[in-house]
C-alpha positions, 0 to 999 in steps of 0.5 A, spaced: 474 453 505 473 456 498 468 461 500 472 464 506 478 465 501 473 469 496 472 474 502 478 473 506 483 475 500 480 482 499 479 484 506 487 482 507 489 486 501 485 492 503 488 492 510 495 491 507 494 497 502 491 501 508 497 500 512 502 501 507 498 507 505 498 510 512 506 509 513 508 511 506 511 518 507 508 524 502 514 525 498 514 517 496 507 517 493 506 517 486 500 519 481 495 522 486 495 525 493 494 521 499 487 523 500 485 521 493 489 514 494 485 513 500 479 514 497 481 509 491 483 504 496 476 504 500 472 506 494 474 501 489 474 494 492 480 489 490 482 494 484 484 500 489 488 496 493 492 493 487 493 499 484 496 502 490 500 497 491 503 496 484 503 504 482 502 508 488 508 508 492 515 509 490 519 502 492 526 503 493 527 495 492 532 495 497 531 491 504 531 492 511 538 492 511 539 499 507 533 502 511 537 501 518 544 503 514 540 510 512 537 511 519 544 510 523 547 516 518 
């Protein structure tokens, strides 16, 4: 079980970061262009995805309710 987690956690983290990176609009990306973030996420295993999720995108801190309210305006 431990061996599976050693490989599964980085793969899940990579997929999560890539999906988030692709779905994040360009104005919400910080520090580097999306293309450079993509290279960092792919090229730096574990560190790249963590850096993207922690530093790469502006997070509003608001939940789905806020997004729905903005979409209805």
